[in-house]
N, C-alpha and C positions, 0 to 999 in steps of 0.2 A: 417317721422321725418325730420325736416329742417336741413340744414347744420350747422347752428349755435347751435341748440339744441343738435345735434349729437356731436359736438365738446366739449360741456360742460358735456356730460353724463359721470358719474363715472363708471357705469356698462358697460364696453367695450364688454363683452360677448353679451349683448343685442344688442349693436350697430352692431357688426359683424354679428350676426344672422339676424337681420332685413335688413342690407345692402345686404346680399346675396339674400334674398327673393325679395327685391325691384329691384335688378339688373335683376332678371329673367323676370320681366315685360317688360323690354326694349330689350329683346333678340329676334331675328328673324332668320329663316333659311337663309342661304346665297343665294343671287340672282344668283350667278354663280357657276362654278365648285370649289370644295374645294380640296386642296392638302392633300391626305390621305397617301402619301408614307411613311412618317416618323412614323406614328402611326395608325395602323389598327383600324377600328371601334370597334371591339370586345374588344381590349385592352383598348381603350379609355373609353368605357362604364363601364367596370369592375374597371378600375382605379378610375374613378369618384365615383363609388359606395363605394369603399374603403375609398376614401377621405371624402365623406359625412358621412360615418359611424364613422370614426375617429373624425370628427368635432362634431358629435352629442354625442359621448362619452364625449368630453370636456364640452359641454354645460350641459349634464346630471350631470357631477361632480359638476358644480357650483350650480345647483339647489339642488341636493341631499346632498351636504355637508351642506347646510343651514338647512337641516332636520336631520343632524347627521346620515345619512344612508351610506355615503361613506366618505373616509378619505384622499383623495388625489386629488389635483387640478392642478398639473403641467400638462399642456396640450401639444398637438401636433399641435395646430392651427397655420397655416402659414407654417408648415413643411410638409404638406401633399404630397408634391412632392416626399418624400422618398418612396411613394408607388411604384414608378418606380423601385427603387432598390429592393424592396421586390418582385416585379413581375419578374424581370429579373435575379434574383439569384434563387437558388434552396432551397428546404426545407432541403436538406442535406448539405448546405453550413453553417458551424457554424457562428453564428451571435452574436456579442457583441455590444449592441445597446445603443445609446443615449436615454434619457428619453422621447424625443419628437418623438417617432417612431411608433405612433399609426397606421398610414396608411401602413407603412412597414409591421407591424405585421398582419394587416388585410389581406394584400395580401398573406402573407405566410400561414395564416390560410386557405385562399381560395384554395391553392395548395393541401391541405389535406382534404378539405371539413369539417373543424371543425367550431365550433360556436364561432366566435370572440367576439360578443357582450355579450353573456352569461358569457364566461370566464373572460372577462375584467371587467364586473360588479362585479363578485365574487372577483376579485382581488382588485378593488376599495373599496369594502365593507369589506375587510379583512376577508373574509369567509374561514373557514377551508377547503372548497371544491375548493378553487382556485387552478387550476392545476400548476400554476407557483411556488408559495411559500407556499402553504397550509395556507395562511392567515397571513404570517409573515411580508410581506411588499408588497407594490404595485410595482412590477417589471415586465418588459416585459420578458416573458419566456414561454417555453413549452417543455416538455420532448420528444415530437414527432417531433418537428420542428427545433431542433438544435439551439434554441434561449436560450443561457445560461444566466440566470438571473444576472443582474448587478444592483448595487446600486451606481455606480460611477457617480460623477458629475464633477470631475476635471480630467478626462482622465486617471484615474488610471487603466482602463481596457485595454488600448492600449498595454502594454507590454505582457499581456497574450494572446491577439489576435495575436500578432506577434509570440509568442511561439506556438500557435495552428497551424498557417500557416506553420511554420517551421517543426512542428511535422508531418503534413500531407505529406510534401515533403520528410521527412526523412525516411518514412516507407520502401520504396524499398531498401534503403541503408543497412538496418539492418534486412530485411525480416520480418518486423512487419506489420500486417494487421490492419490498422487504422479503426475505426468504421464508417467512411464515405467513399464515392467513392474516388478513387485516384485522380480524376481531380477536386475535390472540391476546392473552394476558401473560404477564411475567410472574413467576412464583419465586419467592425468596424466603427461605426459612433460616432460623437462627434460634439460639437459646436465650433464656431469660437473663443469664449473666452477661451474655454478649450485648444485650440491649443497652447496657450502661456504657459501652465503649464509645469514644468520641466519633468513630467512623459511622457507627449506627445512628447516632444522634444527627450527624451530618445528613445522612440519607433521609431520615424522618423530616428534618427541617426543609430539605430541598423538595421533598414530595409535597409538603404543605405549601411551600412557596409557589410551586408549580400549580397546585390546585387553586390557590388564591387568585391566580391570574386566569383561571378558567381554561387552562390548557389540559388536554386529555393526558391521562397517565394511568394506563391499565396495569397497575402493580399491586400484587397481593403479597403483603408482608405476613409471614406466618411465624409468630413467636411461640416456640414450643417450650412451655413453662413447666420445668420439673422442679423448680423452687430451690435449686442449688447449683453453684458453679464450682466444680471439682469438690472442694470441701467448705466453701463459703455459702451459707444459706442466703437465699433471696428473702428480704423482709416480707412478711405477710401482706398480701394485697398490693405490693409495690407495682407490679405490671399493670394491673387494672386501674389503679388510681393515677398512675403516671400517664397512661395512654388512652383511657376511655373517653376523655374529653379533649384529646389532643386536636388542636385546630387543624383542619385540612385533611384529617385521616378519618375514615369511617371505621369505627371500632365494632367488632363482633366477637363474642366469646363462644367457644365450642368445647364440649367435653371430649377430649381425646382419649379418655379412659373408658368411654362407653359409646360404642358405635351407634346404638339405637337412639341415644339422645344427642349425639354430636353430628350425625350425618346431615340432618336438615340445616343445621347452623353453618356447617362447612359449605354446603350447597348454596346457601344464601350469600355467603361471602364471595364465592366464585362467581355466581350469577350477577351480583351487584357490580363487581369489578369489571366483568365482561360487558355487561349491558350499558353501564354508565361511564365506562372508561375513566374511572376515578380510583385513587389509591385506597386500599382497604387494609386495616390492621386486624388480622385474625389471631386472637389470643387462644391458643390451643393448650388446654390443660393436659399435662402428662405426668409421669413419674420417671425416676431413673433407677433402673434395676442393675445389679451386678457391678456397681461402681463406675467410676469414670472410664476406666480401661482395665485390662487384665492385671496390670501391676498395681492397681489402686485398691488397697485394703480398707474398705469403708469402716470396718470395726475400729480403726484407729481414731476416727473422728466423729462417728455417729454411734449413739447409744443403741444397744440391741433392740430395745422396744421401738425406737425410731425406725430402725431398719425394717423391722417386722411390720410396722404400720405402712411403710411405703410398699413393701412387697405384697401386702394384702390388697393393694390397689391395682395389681397386675391386670392390664387391659385384656390379655389373652383369656384370663379366667372369666371376665365379664362377657367377652364375645362368645366364648364357648357355651356359657350358660344360656345366652340368647338362642343360639343354634339348637341346643338340646331342648330348651323349653318350647321352642316352636316345632319340635318333632322332626327336625331336618336331619339330624344324626343322633345316634345313640352314644352314650359314653364310650362304649367299646369301639365303635367306628371312629370316634374322635381320637381315641388313643392310638388306634392303628394308623390313622392318617398322620398324626403327630410323629410317630415312630418311623413311618415310611419317609417322611421328609427328613428326619434325622439321618437315616441311612443314606439317603441321596446326597445330603450335604457332606457327610463324612467321606463317602466314596468319591464325590467330585473333587473334594480337597486333595485326596490321594492322587487322583488323576492329574490335577493341576500341578501338584508337586513334581510330577514326572515330565511336565511340558518344558520347553526351552525357556531359559531366563536370559536377561541381558548380561553379557559378559565382556563384550568389546567396548572400549571407550567410545569409538566412533559411532557405534550403534546407540549407546546410551544418550549421547548428546545430539544425535542427528536431527530431531525435530526442533531443537532450541533455536537455531539460527539458519534456516534454509536460505540458500543464495543461488540464484539462477542468472549468472552474469550476462549471457546472451539475451535472454528474455528481458532482463532489466534494462539493458542497453536499448533494445528495440522499443520498449515502452517509454523510456526517457526521451527519445527523439521523436516519438509520435506526436503529431500536432493536429489541431483541428482544421488547419488549412487557412490560406490567406483570406478567403472571403469572410469567414466567420471572425477572424481576428481583426480585419479591417472594420467590420461592422461593430465589433465590440469596443475597439479603441477609438473609433470615430472616423478615421480616414487612413489611407496608406501612409501619408506623411506623419500621422500620429502614432504609427507603430513604433514601439520603443527602440527597436534596433536601428531605426532611421534618425534617432535623436542624437544629440551630442553626448559625450561621456558624462556620466552622472555619479553621484555618491551612493553609498550602499543603501540608505533608507529608501531612496526612490527605486532602486533596482529590485529590492525585495518586494516592494509594493507592486511593481509591474510583473514580477515573477508570480506573485500570488494571484494577480488578475489572470495571467495565462493559465495557471493551474485551475482556477475556478471555472474558466471557460472550457478547458480540456476535460476536466472531470465533473460531469453533471451531478455526480453523487458526492462531491466535496462540500463539506460544511466547515465554515470558519467561525470559531466562537471563543469567548473568554470575557474578561473584564474590560469594559470600555472599548471594545473593538469595533462596534457598529457605527453609530452616528458620529461619535467623537473621532473614530479612526485610530484608536490606540493612543496611549500617552505619548508616543513618539511619532504619531501620524503614519505608522507603517501600513495600517489597513485603511487609510483614508480613501473614501470614495467607493470602497468595495460593497458596502451595504446598499448604497444608492444604485450601483450597477447590477448587483446580483440579487437584491431583495433581502428583506429582514428574515425570511425563512431559511436563507442559506448563510447569512452573515449576521450573527446575533450576539447580544450581551448575555452573560450569565450572572448569577448571584456571586458575591465576593467570597468564593470558597474553592480553593484549588483541588481539594479532594473531590468535590462534585464535578468540577471541570474535567478532571481526568476520568472520573466515573462515567460521565457522559461520553467521553471519547471512546472508552472501551465499549459501551453499549452501542454507539453508532457503528463502531467497527464490527461488532457482532452481527449487525443487521445489514452489512454490505455497503455502508457509506465509506467515504474517505474523510475521516475527521481530521481537522487541522486546529487543535486547541492551542490557545496562547496562555502561557504562564507569564504574568506581567513582569516578574523579576525572578532571577535565579534563586534568590534567597527564599522566595515563596514556594519553590518546588519542594523544599524540605518539609513543608507542612503536609505534603501529599505523596511523599516519596514511595510509600508502600503500595500505592495504587499502580505504580509502574513496576517496582521491584517485586512485590509479592503477587501481584495480580496480572497486569497486562503482559509482562514479559514471560510469565510462566504458563500462559494459556496454551500456546502451541506445544510447549514441552510436555505438559501434563495431559494433553489430549492427543499426543502422538501426531500433531499437526492436522487433526481433524476439525478443530475450531481455531479461528483466527480473529484477532482484534487489531487490525492494522491502524496505524495513526502516524501523523506527521506533527509532532509536538514542537511548537515554537517557544523558545525561552529567551527573553531578553536578559543579558547579564554581563558579567565580568566587570573589571574595575576601570578607573581613569575617567569616569563620568564627571564632567565639570558642572558646578553650580547646583547640583542636586545629589548629595552624597550620603554618607553614613553606610553602615555595613549592609543594610537591607537593599540599598540601591546600587551598591558597588561590590556585590558579593563575588569573590574571585575563586571560590572553591567548586571544583567539578568532581570531587572525590565520590560523592554519593551517586552521581550519575554513572561514573565509570565502573562502579562496583556491581552494576546490575547485569546479570547474565543475559546475553542476547540483544541488548539495546545497542542501536547504532547511533553514534553522536558525530555530527558534522559541525564545524565551526569555521566560517569563512573570515578572511581578513579584508576582502575587497568585494565590491558590488557585483562584478561579473561572475566571480566564483560563487557568490551567494545565490544568484539566479540559477546557475547551472546545478548547484548542489540541491536546491529545492526540487528541481526536476528529477534528480536521481533519487532523492529520499521518497518522493511520491511514487516513483516507479518501484522502489524496493517494497513499499507498503502495499502497492497494488498487486505486484507479481508474487511476492514471497510472504505477504501478510506481516511484514516486519513492523515492529514498534521503533520509531525513529525520533531522534531529538535534534533540533536545529538550534544551535546556540548562537545567538546574535550579539556580537560585541557592541554594547550601547555606545561606547565612546567613539566607535568608528562609523556610526550611522550617518553622521553629517560631515565626516572628514573628506575633504576634497583635495587637499594638498599633501605633499610628502616632505619635501625639503624646505621649501620657502613658501611664504604667503602668496596665494594666487598662482602657484605653479601648475595646479590642476593635475598633478601626477598621481593622485590617489582617487581620481575619477575615471571610470572605465565605461566603455560602450556596452550596451545591453546585448547579450549574446542571442543570436537568432535561435528559433525554436528547435532546430536540429542539433544544437550543441548541449552537451551535458557533461557532468563531472564523473569520470570513471571512478567507481567505488574504490576507496582506500588509497588512491594515488595522490602524492603530495605535489605541491608546486615548488619548482626550484628556481632560484635567482642566482645569477653569476655561476652558471654550471661549470665553467672552466676553472674556477678558482680551486686551489688544492691546499692552500696554507691553513685555512680555517673552515670549519663547518659549524654553522649555528642552526640548531634545531629549535623551532618555536611554533607558535600558533596565534591566531587572533590579534590582539593588541601588540603582541611581541614582534610581529612581522615589520610594520613600518618603523617601529622603534629600532630594530636591528639594522634595517637598511640605512637609517640616518646615522647610526653609530659607525657603520662600516664606511660610509662616505667620508666621515671625518677621519677615520683611521687611515683610509687610503690616501687622503689629501695630506695628512701629517706624516705618515710613515711609509706610504707606498704598498701597504699590505691589503690584499683583496681577500674577501671571504665569500663562501658559498652559503646561501640561506635555504633551508628546507622548511617550507610552510607545511606543517602536517595536514592541515585541513580536516582530516578525519581523526577524531580523538578516541574513537572506539568503533571497530577494532583498529589498533595501531598497525601500520604497515612496517613491521620489523624488517622484512626483507629489503624494502627500499631504504629504510634508515641505515641498515648495515652496509648496503651497497655504497651509499654516498659517504658514510663514515670511513669505509675502507679506502676511499679515494682521497681522503684529506688527512693532514698531519695532526691537526688538533681539533677538539670538539667542545663546543659550548652548548649546553641545553638551557634555554631561557623559558621560564614559565612564571606567570604572575601569581599563581596559587601558592599556598603555604608549603613549607619544606617537606612535610609528611603527607602522603596520600595523593600526591599529584602525579603527573605523567613522567616527570623527570626521573624519579626512582626507577620506574619500569624501563625507561629508555636506557639509562646507564647500565642497569642490570643486563638488559638484552645485549648491549654492546660488549660487555665483559664476557657473556656466555658465547658470543659469536667470535671470540678470540681477538677483540680489538682493544684490549686493555694495555697494549704496548704503546699507546699514544696518550698524550695528556687529555683528560676529560674533566670538565668542570660544570657546575650547575650554578645558575642564578635564579633565585625564587623570591616570592614575597615573604614577608615576615610572618611569624607564627602568632598572629594577632587578628582581632577584628579590624575592619576598616573604619577609621574615625571620620569625623566631619571636617570639612574645610581643607586647608593646606596640609594639615597633619596627615591626611590620607596619602600624600605623596611619599611620605617616609616609610610607608608600609609596603609599597609596591616598587618593583624595579623601575629605574628610569634610564635615560640614555647615558647619563654620566656613569652610572653603575655598570651598564653594559660595556661601555668603552673601557672602563678601568678593568673589567673582567677580561676583555679581549687582550688588552695589553699585558695583563698578568699571565694569561695563557700563552702568549707569544714567548714569554721567558721560560716556560716549562720545557 
């Protein structure tokens, strides 16, 4: 192919493929001695083999996608230098990988003698036999290689890589055996464009913050710099000048386009990280060949001469030249090996296309939300025993179940104490949770009792907090992160939505990151308001597939719910959220001052909250059913008392307790027994639970009875008394009940 025709060619995969083969014809053994000191022959040969295999996987994908046999065409071409990182790290070093990591994965497969081509073709074909995701996505991953499947494209995997590295280093401090060797490091790769994302910057900052405190953090950041993000060029020298002098990170550059010059630098980065237990930023020079993906026609935004300059950097050509110059293979042998790999990839793709794919809904969603009710119940009621509890709380008389009824804040604190005692692998962390005991004293005394290695403060960054939680979960801990306010969760929502809750799904439940996430939230807080401290929206949480959300309205339920959530995390690896109504923390009374009717006894350790089951008040009432949660429960009970006293009407109250998943069967059962239904939620009219409940009732054939909703206003929560106008109150509930009685 002539230079001019090559420049005009739209199919750059064909250009790159042919260019490599033509280049072989011009290669000859060196006429003099060759310097082998930086890269032994055996390493060079196997690295090149991994590079060629990765390249042929990319070429196969372009061919077989046109035949509708594979479904993914984002390739690794130009990034094959990451094979060096795969070779120089271990199969027990957890890896969170960039999507252009084919050669890295090929090298890690080599360490265990596994079949990279077969498994990758199964993944590209979305076969149910794919060992990474079971056919749910094309992800790099393997349960035996500590490659945790990622779907991240904008660096959202960096915080959990940091968390995993910190979790490995944390093990000796709390006598916890992590599932990888103690000298393991964590590898985290990403592109130069992704480096600019806020989530990446969060991880770099947290790594430097950790290093500044002389805490060990064996984390190897690998920035694969191909100088372009889809069509947007990265400014010249941006990565080096931005990161070379970054405080707290040890920067090293390696040429990913030339194995001979890059191998020693990659080895230095890996060895530094492993020996010193400090974060390293490895700047790996690469190029991008064949476009961003199969549907990306680079000729639309890159000039022909620019394309050809990049293609001339092809690392396979450089590697092949080294092999031939050393006399390790002839050009003909190289060509034959290249074509043999091509045939193998194409044949395996055809075989993968014939293998079973996911077709049934229940099979597709199976790993998303595993639930083992009997095992969860047994775990929830398991206790450390009286002797240990007496020793921890101080005396038998001091056991919380022997105390008088108390409000929610105290009972949550006691329940957390019990969990920390029961689960020696539990860690509680967040902003201000240690010495201060949290802004509402919920964690007061826990750091003193269990030590600063198990109860500790973090930097003020929710993304990092939830990244830590995922990392600790990966390493076999039970993380209990605190998000200080519900509004702050939105800063880091993707760490749960896109990362934590997707891991079991995209790994076919071979990897898990269990957690019990505590979130203080909802409205009606007095004396300290505004929309950040009175956020009443749970929409973002409820939209996350697989997430479990519990929200208690009283202290005894809170304690039992925590036991259940911890059991769900422990047994089924679930990501759970415990939504704590701030306004009910200190609430002791229900109807009148000092009546003590909203203070409850601490439940003994063998008591737990059965998953998804609501609490029912006034079960015999049939005139009205009010469905609510959290702050709405005592509000409704007060309104019903007034209604009964004034008009003799009784109502049944269903406290949902579990906001995801909703127990539609229980809701429909009680709705079917009552004449009128009111759904009360403090959230805004759109995106709350009320819409789903009303829809479910209609779908269950219960639209023959009056159904109404009362919600908060479609507005932010203001400061001061104005906040009361944005949220439902007892007067509005009472008026709604009276109006409903007329329907």
